[in-house]
DRENMI-997497 format. One record per residue (C-alpha): z, x, y. Coordinates in steps of 0.25 Angstrom, whole numbers. Example, Ala and Ser with C-alpha at 12.3 -4.5 7.8 and 13.67 -1.06 7.14 Angstrom:
BEGIN
{c3:31 | c1:49 | c2:-18} .
{c3:29 | c1:55 | c2:-4} .
//
This chain:
BEGIN
{c3:45 | c1:304 | c2:-73} .
{c3:34 | c1:295 | c2:-68} .
{c3:35 | c1:280 | c2:-65} .
{c3:26 | c1:272 | c2:-74} .
{c3:18 | c1:262 | c2:-66} .
{c3:22 | c1:250 | c2:-75} .
{c3:36 | c1:253 | c2:-70} .
{c3:33 | c1:256 | c2:-55} .
{c3:23 | c1:245 | c2:-52} .
{c3:26 | c1:230 | c2:-54} .
{c3:11 | c1:227 | c2:-55} .
{c3:9 | c1:237 | c2:-66} .
{c3:22 | c1:233 | c2:-73} .
{c3:17 | c1:218 | c2:-74} .
{c3:3 | c1:223 | c2:-78} .
{c3:9 | c1:232 | c2:-89} .
{c3:14 | c1:219 | c2:-96} .
{c3:0 | c1:217 | c2:-102} .
{c3:1 | c1:230 | c2:-110} .
{c3:16 | c1:230 | c2:-114} .
{c3:24 | c1:232 | c2:-101} .
{c3:28 | c1:243 | c2:-92} .
{c3:31 | c1:257 | c2:-97} .
{c3:45 | c1:257 | c2:-104} .
{c3:57 | c1:265 | c2:-100} .
{c3:56 | c1:274 | c2:-112} .
{c3:41 | c1:276 | c2:-112} .
{c3:38 | c1:291 | c2:-114} .
{c3:26 | c1:297 | c2:-106} .
{c3:15 | c1:304 | c2:-113} .
{c3:16 | c1:319 | c2:-112} .
{c3:1 | c1:321 | c2:-108} .
{c3:-3 | c1:308 | c2:-102} .
{c3:6 | c1:310 | c2:-89} .
{c3:3 | c1:300 | c2:-78} .
{c3:-6 | c1:310 | c2:-70} .
{c3:-15 | c1:312 | c2:-82} .
{c3:-16 | c1:297 | c2:-84} .
{c3:-19 | c1:295 | c2:-70} .
{c3:-30 | c1:305 | c2:-70} .
{c3:-36 | c1:299 | c2:-83} .
{c3:-36 | c1:285 | c2:-77} .
{c3:-43 | c1:290 | c2:-64} .
{c3:-54 | c1:296 | c2:-73} .
{c3:-55 | c1:283 | c2:-80} .
{c3:-56 | c1:275 | c2:-67} .
{c3:-66 | c1:285 | c2:-61} .
{c3:-75 | c1:283 | c2:-73} .
{c3:-75 | c1:268 | c2:-72} .
{c3:-79 | c1:270 | c2:-57} .
{c3:-91 | c1:279 | c2:-62} .
{c3:-94 | c1:267 | c2:-72} .
{c3:-94 | c1:258 | c2:-60} .
{c3:-105 | c1:266 | c2:-53} .
{c3:-114 | c1:266 | c2:-65} .
{c3:-123 | c1:255 | c2:-60} .
{c3:-126 | c1:263 | c2:-48} .
{c3:-128 | c1:276 | c2:-56} .
{c3:-137 | c1:268 | c2:-66} .
{c3:-146 | c1:263 | c2:-54} .
{c3:-146 | c1:277 | c2:-47} .
{c3:-138 | c1:271 | c2:-35} .
{c3:-151 | c1:263 | c2:-31} .
{c3:-147 | c1:249 | c2:-34} .
{c3:-140 | c1:240 | c2:-24} .
{c3:-137 | c1:231 | c2:-36} .
{c3:-129 | c1:242 | c2:-42} .
{c3:-123 | c1:248 | c2:-30} .
{c3:-118 | c1:235 | c2:-24} .
{c3:-119 | c1:225 | c2:-35} .
{c3:-112 | c1:235 | c2:-45} .
{c3:-103 | c1:241 | c2:-34} .
{c3:-106 | c1:255 | c2:-38} .
{c3:-110 | c1:261 | c2:-25} .
{c3:-107 | c1:275 | c2:-21} .
{c3:-110 | c1:283 | c2:-9} .
{c3:-112 | c1:296 | c2:-18} .
{c3:-126 | c1:295 | c2:-23} .
{c3:-132 | c1:291 | c2:-10} .
{c3:-125 | c1:302 | c2:-2} .
{c3:-131 | c1:312 | c2:-12} .
{c3:-145 | c1:310 | c2:-8} .
{c3:-142 | c1:305 | c2:6} .
{c3:-133 | c1:317 | c2:11} .
{c3:-141 | c1:329 | c2:6} .
{c3:-133 | c1:332 | c2:-6} .
{c3:-144 | c1:329 | c2:-15} .
{c3:-152 | c1:340 | c2:-8} .
{c3:-141 | c1:350 | c2:-10} .
{c3:-137 | c1:350 | c2:5} .
{c3:-124 | c1:354 | c2:10} .
{c3:-118 | c1:342 | c2:17} .
{c3:-117 | c1:349 | c2:31} .
{c3:-131 | c1:356 | c2:31} .
{c3:-143 | c1:350 | c2:39} .
{c3:-152 | c1:342 | c2:30} .
{c3:-163 | c1:341 | c2:41} .
{c3:-161 | c1:326 | c2:41} .
{c3:-164 | c1:324 | c2:26} .
{c3:-151 | c1:318 | c2:23} .
{c3:-139 | c1:313 | c2:31} .
{c3:-126 | c1:321 | c2:33} .
{c3:-114 | c1:317 | c2:25} .
{c3:-106 | c1:308 | c2:33} .
{c3:-93 | c1:311 | c2:25} .
{c3:-82 | c1:322 | c2:28} .
{c3:-84 | c1:335 | c2:22} .
{c3:-76 | c1:334 | c2:10} .
{c3:-85 | c1:323 | c2:4} .
{c3:-97 | c1:331 | c2:9} .
{c3:-93 | c1:343 | c2:1} .
{c3:-90 | c1:336 | c2:-12} .
{c3:-103 | c1:328 | c2:-11} .
{c3:-110 | c1:341 | c2:-9} .
{c3:-102 | c1:347 | c2:-21} .
{c3:-106 | c1:335 | c2:-29} .
{c3:-121 | c1:337 | c2:-26} .
{c3:-120 | c1:352 | c2:-29} .
{c3:-114 | c1:348 | c2:-43} .
{c3:-125 | c1:338 | c2:-45} .
{c3:-136 | c1:348 | c2:-42} .
{c3:-131 | c1:358 | c2:-52} .
{c3:-140 | c1:349 | c2:-62} .
{c3:-149 | c1:341 | c2:-53} .
{c3:-157 | c1:330 | c2:-58} .
{c3:-166 | c1:329 | c2:-46} .
{c3:-176 | c1:338 | c2:-40} .
{c3:-173 | c1:352 | c2:-35} .
{c3:-165 | c1:352 | c2:-22} .
{c3:-177 | c1:359 | c2:-14} .
{c3:-185 | c1:347 | c2:-17} .
{c3:-175 | c1:337 | c2:-12} .
{c3:-176 | c1:342 | c2:3} .
{c3:-189 | c1:335 | c2:5} .
{c3:-188 | c1:322 | c2:12} .
{c3:-176 | c1:313 | c2:15} .
{c3:-164 | c1:310 | c2:7} .
{c3:-169 | c1:296 | c2:4} .
{c3:-180 | c1:302 | c2:-6} .
{c3:-170 | c1:310 | c2:-14} .
{c3:-166 | c1:299 | c2:-23} .
{c3:-180 | c1:297 | c2:-27} .
{c3:-182 | c1:311 | c2:-32} .
{c3:-183 | c1:313 | c2:-47} .
{c3:-169 | c1:315 | c2:-53} .
{c3:-162 | c1:312 | c2:-41} .
{c3:-156 | c1:298 | c2:-45} .
{c3:-150 | c1:305 | c2:-57} .
{c3:-144 | c1:316 | c2:-48} .
{c3:-138 | c1:306 | c2:-39} .
{c3:-131 | c1:300 | c2:-50} .
{c3:-126 | c1:314 | c2:-55} .
{c3:-121 | c1:316 | c2:-40} .
{c3:-113 | c1:303 | c2:-41} .
{c3:-107 | c1:307 | c2:-54} .
{c3:-103 | c1:321 | c2:-49} .
{c3:-97 | c1:315 | c2:-37} .
{c3:-89 | c1:306 | c2:-46} .
{c3:-84 | c1:317 | c2:-53} .
{c3:-79 | c1:324 | c2:-41} .
{c3:-73 | c1:311 | c2:-36} .
{c3:-66 | c1:310 | c2:-49} .
{c3:-60 | c1:323 | c2:-47} .
{c3:-55 | c1:319 | c2:-34} .
{c3:-49 | c1:306 | c2:-39} .
{c3:-42 | c1:314 | c2:-50} .
{c3:-36 | c1:323 | c2:-40} .
{c3:-31 | c1:311 | c2:-32} .
{c3:-25 | c1:305 | c2:-45} .
{c3:-17 | c1:318 | c2:-47} .
{c3:-12 | c1:318 | c2:-33} .
{c3:-8 | c1:303 | c2:-33} .
{c3:-1 | c1:305 | c2:-47} .
{c3:8 | c1:315 | c2:-40} .
{c3:10 | c1:309 | c2:-27} .
{c3:22 | c1:301 | c2:-30} .
{c3:32 | c1:309 | c2:-39} .
{c3:36 | c1:302 | c2:-51} .
{c3:25 | c1:291 | c2:-49} .
{c3:12 | c1:297 | c2:-54} .
{c3:7 | c1:283 | c2:-59} .
{c3:6 | c1:280 | c2:-44} .
{c3:-8 | c1:287 | c2:-45} .
{c3:-12 | c1:275 | c2:-54} .
{c3:-14 | c1:266 | c2:-42} .
{c3:-25 | c1:276 | c2:-38} .
{c3:-31 | c1:279 | c2:-51} .
{c3:-32 | c1:264 | c2:-56} .
{c3:-36 | c1:259 | c2:-42} .
{c3:-48 | c1:249 | c2:-42} .
{c3:-52 | c1:255 | c2:-29} .
{c3:-54 | c1:269 | c2:-36} .
{c3:-63 | c1:263 | c2:-47} .
{c3:-72 | c1:256 | c2:-37} .
{c3:-73 | c1:265 | c2:-26} .
{c3:-70 | c1:279 | c2:-31} .
{c3:-85 | c1:283 | c2:-32} .
{c3:-91 | c1:277 | c2:-19} .
{c3:-89 | c1:289 | c2:-11} .
{c3:-81 | c1:303 | c2:-11} .
{c3:-68 | c1:296 | c2:-6} .
{c3:-60 | c1:301 | c2:-18} .
{c3:-60 | c1:315 | c2:-12} .
{c3:-52 | c1:310 | c2:0} .
{c3:-43 | c1:302 | c2:-10} .
{c3:-39 | c1:314 | c2:-18} .
{c3:-35 | c1:321 | c2:-5} .
{c3:-27 | c1:310 | c2:0} .
{c3:-20 | c1:309 | c2:-14} .
{c3:-18 | c1:324 | c2:-13} .
{c3:-11 | c1:322 | c2:1} .
{c3:-2 | c1:312 | c2:-5} .
{c3:2 | c1:321 | c2:-16} .
{c3:4 | c1:333 | c2:-7} .
{c3:13 | c1:326 | c2:2} .
{c3:21 | c1:320 | c2:-9} .
{c3:23 | c1:335 | c2:-14} .
{c3:27 | c1:339 | c2:0} .
{c3:15 | c1:348 | c2:3} .
{c3:11 | c1:344 | c2:17} .
{c3:1 | c1:355 | c2:19} .
{c3:-7 | c1:351 | c2:6} .
{c3:-5 | c1:336 | c2:11} .
{c3:-13 | c1:340 | c2:23} .
{c3:-23 | c1:348 | c2:15} .
{c3:-26 | c1:336 | c2:7} .
{c3:-27 | c1:327 | c2:20} .
{c3:-37 | c1:337 | c2:26} .
{c3:-46 | c1:338 | c2:14} .
{c3:-45 | c1:322 | c2:13} .
{c3:-49 | c1:321 | c2:28} .
{c3:-61 | c1:331 | c2:25} .
{c3:-65 | c1:321 | c2:15} .
{c3:-62 | c1:308 | c2:21} .
{c3:-56 | c1:307 | c2:35} .
{c3:-45 | c1:297 | c2:31} .
{c3:-35 | c1:307 | c2:24} .
{c3:-33 | c1:313 | c2:38} .
{c3:-25 | c1:301 | c2:42} .
{c3:-14 | c1:304 | c2:32} .
{c3:-9 | c1:314 | c2:41} .
{c3:-3 | c1:303 | c2:49} .
{c3:6 | c1:298 | c2:38} .
{c3:9 | c1:312 | c2:34} .
{c3:15 | c1:314 | c2:49} .
{c3:23 | c1:301 | c2:47} .
{c3:29 | c1:305 | c2:34} .
{c3:32 | c1:319 | c2:39} .
{c3:38 | c1:314 | c2:52} .
{c3:47 | c1:304 | c2:44} .
{c3:51 | c1:316 | c2:35} .
{c3:53 | c1:325 | c2:46} .
{c3:43 | c1:335 | c2:41} .
{c3:33 | c1:336 | c2:52} .
{c3:30 | c1:350 | c2:47} .
{c3:24 | c1:343 | c2:34} .
{c3:14 | c1:335 | c2:43} .
{c3:10 | c1:348 | c2:50} .
{c3:7 | c1:355 | c2:37} .
{c3:-1 | c1:343 | c2:33} .
{c3:-9 | c1:342 | c2:46} .
{c3:-12 | c1:357 | c2:44} .
{c3:-16 | c1:356 | c2:30} .
{c3:-25 | c1:344 | c2:34} .
{c3:-32 | c1:351 | c2:45} .
{c3:-34 | c1:364 | c2:38} .
{c3:-40 | c1:357 | c2:25} .
{c3:-49 | c1:348 | c2:34} .
{c3:-54 | c1:360 | c2:42} .
{c3:-57 | c1:369 | c2:30} .
{c3:-64 | c1:357 | c2:23} .
{c3:-73 | c1:354 | c2:35} .
{c3:-76 | c1:369 | c2:38} .
{c3:-88 | c1:370 | c2:29} .
{c3:-95 | c1:358 | c2:35} .
{c3:-92 | c1:363 | c2:49} .
{c3:-98 | c1:376 | c2:46} .
{c3:-110 | c1:371 | c2:39} .
{c3:-114 | c1:359 | c2:47} .
{c3:-105 | c1:354 | c2:58} .
{c3:-115 | c1:343 | c2:63} .
{c3:-115 | c1:338 | c2:49} .
{c3:-100 | c1:338 | c2:48} .
{c3:-99 | c1:329 | c2:61} .
{c3:-107 | c1:318 | c2:54} .
{c3:-95 | c1:312 | c2:47} .
{c3:-88 | c1:310 | c2:61} .
{c3:-101 | c1:305 | c2:68} .
{c3:-104 | c1:296 | c2:57} .
{c3:-91 | c1:289 | c2:57} .
{c3:-90 | c1:288 | c2:72} .
{c3:-104 | c1:280 | c2:73} .
{c3:-102 | c1:272 | c2:61} .
{c3:-100 | c1:257 | c2:63} .
{c3:-92 | c1:246 | c2:56} .
{c3:-95 | c1:248 | c2:41} .
{c3:-92 | c1:243 | c2:27} .
{c3:-78 | c1:238 | c2:24} .
{c3:-72 | c1:239 | c2:38} .
{c3:-66 | c1:229 | c2:47} .
{c3:-75 | c1:233 | c2:58} .
{c3:-87 | c1:228 | c2:50} .
{c3:-79 | c1:214 | c2:48} .
{c3:-78 | c1:214 | c2:63} .
{c3:-93 | c1:217 | c2:65} .
{c3:-97 | c1:207 | c2:55} .
{c3:-88 | c1:196 | c2:62} .
{c3:-97 | c1:199 | c2:74} .
{c3:-89 | c1:209 | c2:82} .
{c3:-96 | c1:221 | c2:89} .
{c3:-90 | c1:233 | c2:82} .
{c3:-97 | c1:246 | c2:86} .
{c3:-94 | c1:260 | c2:80} .
{c3:-87 | c1:264 | c2:93} .
{c3:-78 | c1:252 | c2:93} .
{c3:-74 | c1:255 | c2:78} .
{c3:-72 | c1:270 | c2:81} .
{c3:-62 | c1:267 | c2:92} .
{c3:-55 | c1:255 | c2:87} .
{c3:-54 | c1:260 | c2:72} .
{c3:-47 | c1:272 | c2:77} .
{c3:-38 | c1:265 | c2:87} .
{c3:-34 | c1:255 | c2:76} .
{c3:-32 | c1:266 | c2:66} .
{c3:-23 | c1:274 | c2:76} .
{c3:-15 | c1:261 | c2:77} .
{c3:-13 | c1:260 | c2:62} .
{c3:-9 | c1:275 | c2:61} .
{c3:1 | c1:273 | c2:72} .
{c3:7 | c1:260 | c2:65} .
{c3:7 | c1:268 | c2:52} .
{c3:15 | c1:279 | c2:59} .
{c3:25 | c1:270 | c2:65} .
{c3:27 | c1:263 | c2:51} .
{c3:29 | c1:277 | c2:45} .
{c3:39 | c1:281 | c2:55} .
{c3:47 | c1:268 | c2:55} .
{c3:47 | c1:266 | c2:40} .
{c3:61 | c1:265 | c2:34} .
{c3:57 | c1:277 | c2:25} .
{c3:47 | c1:288 | c2:26} .
{c3:34 | c1:281 | c2:21} .
{c3:25 | c1:289 | c2:11} .
{c3:13 | c1:296 | c2:15} .
{c3:4 | c1:287 | c2:6} .
{c3:10 | c1:274 | c2:13} .
{c3:7 | c1:279 | c2:27} .
{c3:-6 | c1:285 | c2:22} .
{c3:-11 | c1:272 | c2:16} .
{c3:-8 | c1:264 | c2:29} .
{c3:-15 | c1:274 | c2:38} .
{c3:-28 | c1:275 | c2:29} .
{c3:-28 | c1:260 | c2:27} .
{c3:-28 | c1:258 | c2:42} .
{c3:-39 | c1:268 | c2:44} .
{c3:-48 | c1:261 | c2:33} .
{c3:-45 | c1:247 | c2:39} .
{c3:-50 | c1:252 | c2:53} .
{c3:-61 | c1:261 | c2:48} .
{c3:-76 | c1:257 | c2:51} .
{c3:-80 | c1:258 | c2:37} .
{c3:-71 | c1:255 | c2:24} .
{c3:-80 | c1:258 | c2:12} .
{c3:-75 | c1:253 | c2:-1} .
{c3:-71 | c1:267 | c2:-6} .
{c3:-62 | c1:269 | c2:6} .
{c3:-51 | c1:262 | c2:-3} .
{c3:-50 | c1:275 | c2:-9} .
{c3:-44 | c1:281 | c2:3} .
{c3:-32 | c1:272 | c2:2} .
{c3:-31 | c1:272 | c2:-13} .
{c3:-21 | c1:285 | c2:-15} .
{c3:-13 | c1:281 | c2:-3} .
{c3:-12 | c1:266 | c2:-7} .
{c3:-8 | c1:271 | c2:-22} .
{c3:3 | c1:280 | c2:-17} .
{c3:7 | c1:271 | c2:-5} .
{c3:9 | c1:258 | c2:-13} .
{c3:9 | c1:261 | c2:-28} .
{c3:9 | c1:247 | c2:-33} .
{c3:-3 | c1:240 | c2:-41} .
{c3:-2 | c1:226 | c2:-35} .
{c3:-3 | c1:231 | c2:-20} .
{c3:-14 | c1:241 | c2:-23} .
{c3:-22 | c1:231 | c2:-31} .
{c3:-22 | c1:221 | c2:-20} .
{c3:-27 | c1:231 | c2:-11} .
{c3:-38 | c1:235 | c2:-20} .
{c3:-42 | c1:221 | c2:-23} .
{c3:-47 | c1:220 | c2:-9} .
{c3:-54 | c1:234 | c2:-11} .
{c3:-61 | c1:229 | c2:-23} .
{c3:-65 | c1:216 | c2:-16} .
{c3:-71 | c1:224 | c2:-5} .
{c3:-78 | c1:234 | c2:-15} .
{c3:-85 | c1:222 | c2:-21} .
{c3:-88 | c1:216 | c2:-7} .
{c3:-94 | c1:228 | c2:-1} .
{c3:-104 | c1:230 | c2:-12} .
{c3:-108 | c1:216 | c2:-12} .
{c3:-110 | c1:217 | c2:3} .
{c3:-118 | c1:229 | c2:2} .
{c3:-126 | c1:223 | c2:-9} .
{c3:-130 | c1:211 | c2:0} .
{c3:-121 | c1:201 | c2:-7} .
{c3:-111 | c1:199 | c2:4} .
{c3:-115 | c1:197 | c2:19} .
{c3:-107 | c1:202 | c2:31} .
{c3:-108 | c1:199 | c2:45} .
{c3:-108 | c1:189 | c2:56} .
{c3:-114 | c1:176 | c2:51} .
{c3:-114 | c1:180 | c2:36} .
{c3:-105 | c1:179 | c2:25} .
{c3:-93 | c1:189 | c2:28} .
{c3:-89 | c1:191 | c2:13} .
{c3:-89 | c1:206 | c2:15} .
{c3:-81 | c1:205 | c2:27} .
{c3:-71 | c1:197 | c2:20} .
{c3:-70 | c1:207 | c2:9} .
{c3:-67 | c1:218 | c2:20} .
{c3:-56 | c1:209 | c2:25} .
{c3:-50 | c1:207 | c2:11} .
{c3:-51 | c1:222 | c2:8} .
{c3:-43 | c1:225 | c2:21} .
{c3:-33 | c1:214 | c2:18} .
{c3:-30 | c1:220 | c2:5} .
{c3:-28 | c1:234 | c2:11} .
{c3:-19 | c1:228 | c2:22} .
{c3:-11 | c1:222 | c2:11} .
{c3:-8 | c1:236 | c2:5} .
{c3:-6 | c1:241 | c2:19} .
{c3:5 | c1:230 | c2:21} .
{c3:12 | c1:234 | c2:8} .
{c3:12 | c1:249 | c2:11} .
{c3:18 | c1:246 | c2:25} .
{c3:29 | c1:237 | c2:19} .
{c3:32 | c1:248 | c2:9} .
{c3:34 | c1:258 | c2:21} .
{c3:42 | c1:248 | c2:29} .
{c3:50 | c1:244 | c2:17} .
{c3:51 | c1:256 | c2:8} .
{c3:58 | c1:248 | c2:-3} .
{c3:44 | c1:242 | c2:-6} .
{c3:38 | c1:256 | c2:-8} .
{c3:35 | c1:258 | c2:-23} .
{c3:39 | c1:273 | c2:-22} .
{c3:52 | c1:269 | c2:-14} .
{c3:56 | c1:260 | c2:-26} .
{c3:56 | c1:272 | c2:-35} .
{c3:69 | c1:278 | c2:-39} .
{c3:77 | c1:285 | c2:-28} .
{c3:75 | c1:299 | c2:-35} .
{c3:60 | c1:297 | c2:-33} .
{c3:60 | c1:293 | c2:-19} .
{c3:61 | c1:307 | c2:-12} .
{c3:50 | c1:312 | c2:-21} .
{c3:40 | c1:302 | c2:-16} .
{c3:45 | c1:300 | c2:-2} .
{c3:35 | c1:310 | c2:5} .
{c3:23 | c1:304 | c2:-3} .
//
């Protein structure tokens, strides 16, 4: 029997008074509209609204700054189609003879971006592929029919991301047994609506959700496979192995950690193998690109740089890993000293939040990295909405900054820097709440459930 959100969440209970109050004790569930189907349908609605949000950019063929930044509909997808060789039908790890840049993402994203291009080119609106190889990538957009094809590629990619999002929703609905409605915190997230189509990050989100689901079902090998696939898509899911170790140690089940590590390693190696075999030099670009990158959008390093401090890429590389290492150590101590074994989502949220806060770039869509972990770590609307209010403020500020409305830097109006700091403060608020739940388990929403349910969710 599932727990209705209007009974489990005080904020939802108060808001439900507008439409008649919480679900009654004698309410009968619908036989077909079970919670997971409702969640999947709601995700589809939210994702459709996200597509509507991007219509100003589609209507202007992604060429108008007023649309991209003024209407806040920017996406990386269309620009990478022409700028990374996908529009020419090239495999992302082949040599383009300098006509296009190498994809700077891990292999998972590169494969799906290439797949989206192949699907788009089943019915191309641009010229034949053979005619696209002449000249540089910057001229592709001006070829006849290419603007329409770029829009098609965006919609094909959106469909693929929708599928990953639906998979993530299904996993989250089953992570907490008896609490499928906890997936609602992911599905109805403002962050999902605003940032779901900026990049391919929903792929990694699906794998992280899969890892949480597999761990809650006592499937450590599958947990590791999900982590490995996620790390092959975005690096950050790899850091979930630390929380897995802490939970396994507390449960005296180190064998589970071993299986998870093995699954992660095998999945990562197998996923990377096609790229290694077809273009090892191109595969290395992701690692070299990130090592030479300086302080970038959204990061605290950029705030320091704007304040007049000298922040070199080498400085960031060293200190970001030192600080992140200290964060991981602190989370490990927290997990070992907690009165009760913390849940994987709680420790995972704290680790990934620490990684984002010290990272050299904190793009708007990176909020998606935290979303499934936050929804499962602290399934309460009030706290999640406070956190996402900071994300929404930053979302508006970054486009205003890129559009030239806000200035940043020494001697200029530091409105954008303040937006970064407010975003960080909102995230730290949720971090503090989760730490409190770990130290005082009586505040954890899942620990407040009936005793009969507690063992079923303890490992999640």
